[in-house]
N, C-alpha and C positions, 0 to 999 in steps of 0.2 A: 462791377459793375454796370450801374442804373442805366436800365433803356430809355432815356430820357429823349435817345436825339440831338438835343440838342446842346449836351456832354463834348466828348471829345470826337463824337464821331459825325456831329452833326454842329459845326463849331461855329460861332457869333462872328465868323471872319469873311466878309463877302467878298467873294469872283472881284480880281481885278478888272474886268472887263466889265460888269455888272455893280457897281457900288451901293444901288438904291432898294434891291430888293420889291421896286414896283412893277407893275406889270406893263407891258413898253407896246406898242401900236402905232406898226408906219405903214405905206404904200410903195410898193418898187412901178418905176413903169419900165422894167426891163430886166430879163429873164438871170442874167450874172449881176446884178444888184438882190433882185431877190436872192438870190444864195447868198449871197454874203450878208446880207441884215439875219443870218440867223448863227445866233451865237457858238461859238466851239466844233461849229462844226467844218472841215475839208470837202466841197462839192461844185461842182458847176452842172449848172441846166440848160440843156440846146434846145431853144424853140420849135419845134417842129411846124403847126401850123401860121396859116397868115394876119397876120392882125397887130392891133398896138398890143402890147404888155400888162397888167395889170393885177400884181398881185399883192394879198396884204398880210400883216401878224401880228399877235397879236402872242407874246412872249413874256413867260415868269423864268427868270431863272433865282432859283432858293441858292442855301449852301452848298448840298450836294444834289442836286433835282436841277435840272428842265423838264419845263409842262410851255409847252407852247400849239397853237393852232394856226396853220397855214393857206392861204386859198390860192388857190393859179388859173387866173383866166383863156388858158390858152395851151396846147397838150402840146408834154416835156418830157425829152428824157432828161432822166438826172443821173449824174456821177457822186456819192454821198459816202463821208467818213466822218462819223461821231470819236469823240476823244479815246484812244486805248485804255482800256481798265472802264470804260461804261459801258453799260447797255441802251437797247432804242427801243422802244414799244412804239409803233405806229397803225393810228386807228382813224382809216379813211371811213367817212360819212359819207359815199358815190357807193352808187347798187354798182351789182356783178359785173365784171369787163370792163371798167372803167381804170383799172388800177392795175400791176403789175409789177413783181421785186422777181430781180435776177431771171427773169423768161417766164416764172410764175405765176400768174394768176392770183388778186389778192379775192376770192369769196365776199359774198355779203355781208356774210357772219364772221368773216374771221381779223385777224390783226397783220399786222407782218413784226418781223424781230430779229434783229440784229445786236452783233456784237463790237463794242469798240476795236480800232486799230485793222477795220476789216472792209474792203469798200466794197461796195454793192450799187446796183441802179436802179432807177428808180423809173417808171413808166407810168406817168398818168394825164387822163381824159382833159378837158378844156372843162372848166367851171370847178376843179378839184378840190376839194378840202380837207384835211387831214391834221389829225390831233394827234402830236408827238410827248412823248417821256423820253426824259435821258437819265439815269440815274444812274451814281458808279457804285460800283461791282462790291466794294468792301463794305457798303450801306444796305444794299440787298438782302446779300452773305449774311450778313449780324442782323438785320430785322429776319429774317427769318427761322435765323438759330434762336434769338430770341423774343422774339413775338407771336410766329408760326407754331415754333418751335418744329422743327425741319432743316435739316444739310442740305441743300443747295446745290451744290457741286455736280452733285448727278441729275440734276431738278431742272435744270434749265431746259429749255425751246431748243432740238436740235436739227426746226427748219427753218425755212424763211416766213411760212406761212403757218400760222394757230388757228386755228376754229375756237369759235368760245360761244356762240348762239348770238341772232343776233336780239335779240332778248338783251341779252349780259353787254353785248359790245353798245347797244342802245346808249342802256343805262352808264355807261361807263364813257357815252361820249358829251351824254348829258351831265355828268358830276365835276367832267373839264372844261363844259363851257360856265356853266354855274361858276366854277372857281375861276375862271380868268374873267367873265362877268364884273364877279364881288370883287375881285384884284381891281378893275377897271377904274368903278366907279367908286371906289374909297380916294382911289390916287395920293395915299400915304404910304410910306414906307411901313413895310412888314415885321412887327415888331419879331423876337428870335424865337420867341412861345408862339406865338402866327405863324412861324415860318417851321417851325419844326411840329405842330400839330399837320397842314396843307401835307409837308410831305411825310408821317407817316399815315394822312389817310389815304392818299395818292396809290403808295404801298398797299395796303388793305386792300381797293379795289379790283388793284393787279392781281391780288391771289382772290379775289371774294371774286370775277367773275374767270377765274380760270383761265387766265393769261399767264400764270406761277402756280406751279403744281400747291394744291391744299395738303393741312397735315393728315397723315392716316388716319382710318376712320381707329377711333379709341370709342372704349368704355367710358358713356360721361359721369362723373361726380354721383354715387346714390345724394337723393335728396337733404337729407342735412350735413355734405357738404356742402352743396351748394347755395345752401343759405350762410352757412357761412362763411364762402368767397364773396358774396354781396354783401358782409355783415363788416368782415375785415375791408372789403377795397372802400367801403362807408368811413369807418373807423379812420384809415388812413389819410380817406382824402381832408376830414375833418379836423385833421391833425396836423394839415400841411393846406391851410385854408388860405393862407398867403400866398398861395401862387393855385394855377391850373392844375393838378394832375392828367395825363392824359393816359391812355390806353394803353400806350407800350409798357410805361413806367410800374402801371398794374399788372400788368402780366410779368414780368420781371421780380415785382414785389413779391406775387400771389404763388410765385413757378407755378401760370398755366398758363396756357396757350391761348391766343389771342379768342379762338376759336373755342374755347370752354369757354371762357368768361363772356362768350356773348349770348351762351348756352344758358350759364348760370342767371343771369341776368331775367334774359327773356321767359326763364320759365319763372320766376321768383318774383318779380317786377312787372313782366308785361313790356319790358322796354329795354333799347340797349345801352348798353354800360356808356356810351360820352354824354348821352342825354338824360341819364340819371345824375352823372356826376355833377352835371350841370345844372342841374336842379336844383339837388341838396345844396349846391353854394347858392343859386339864387333864394334861397327859401329861410337861407343863413344871412346872405343881405337882406334881407327887408325884417327879418325879427330887429338885429343891430337900429336898418334904419329905424324901423316904431318905438327905439330906445335912446335914438341920437343925438334925442330935442333933450337931451339927459346930459350930456355928455359934449354936446356944441359940437357933432362934427356934421359934414357935410356927405351931402349923396359922395361924390369922390372920394372921401375920406372910407365911407363906408365899401365901395366898389375895389379901392384897392387893397384894404384887407382880407376879402374873400377871394384876389384875386383877376379882377379882373381890369383890365387895364386901358382896355378899347371902350371909353365912358358909350358912346355912340350904339355900340354891342349891346355892352352891359341894357342901357334903357330897352333897346327893343328887345332883350332874352326878355327883359322883366316884363314890360309891357304885353309879352304874348301870352306870361304863360301870367298872372295875375289881374291882367287885366285895366291897367293902369301905371302911368310911369313915376320910377321910383321915388322923384321930386316930390309926387302926389301924395305918398308914403311920407313923405319929411316930412309932409307941409299939415299935415291929417296930424301927425305926433307934437308938431310943434303944439297948433292950436288944440288940440288937445289938454294940451299941458298948460297952455297958454290958462282953458276953462278952470281947469283943475285948482292953479293959483289963486286965479280968481275969487274961483268957490272959497278958497277955505279962507282969505282975506277977507271977505263978505262975512262970514262968519265970527 
């Protein structure tokens, strides 16, 4: 069973309430309206301080995950319940003392956590901002077992407030904000591969910051094995060049945890696995573009052959790595070919 996350676990069937897989943004001028705007939740908001309410919500619903950021202008008492079988992680950006969950203070270095099917109470101050991640339990357990290589059943937080440290919390908020901002900027529906990668990256972030337990400390592979893992990863990616292989799939293929894979790549190459995987595909695309004029291939043809289906992102990554656009590489190859042909006729 490949942990590709877009296969039988992360299916290609979008939820009925949110079929477009786009980032959606809305503004509410009533607390009840704000409560209704969040998909999949059962909740009631009571406004506790005077004045005209303004609430904002930016939300992305993926196959089996929901990511959002919510802002509210006034002090609220919220009764909330996420769908049964899922888990909610709430990450406030506000300072200590401005939010409570079930009467417990959410410290500045902590996040909130609740399982689905259980009602809880949030008390939030004026000008509150909170990021939320909701993930289905079956997906979380499978990811933990096959990518992080741990059993999650006995390791889930047993408290509403989980300390993770200020630096880690800020890093998690920054990554979630970037995810939502990038999605809002593109405005295009996310492909199955893009959704799959986003879901995997969010889950990895939750483990990395300590919101979920990491794998037990184990002896890392000896240097020859580290080099072998990196080589096997490269061979597998090149053998499947027409699609973008992600880190969870590599972990399942190579029978290693995500942390072991990261350690091997950092030790051998000095870079993260995902960065290397994208880089070798970009190098392959560049070589094909240099030869594309011989086969009358376009930039789009070459990009698709290397699993790049988002052309604007491909062009951005390509230019960042090589300092020129893919079309410039192709143009240079065509001009070089033309000059060679002209030179042969001249003789």
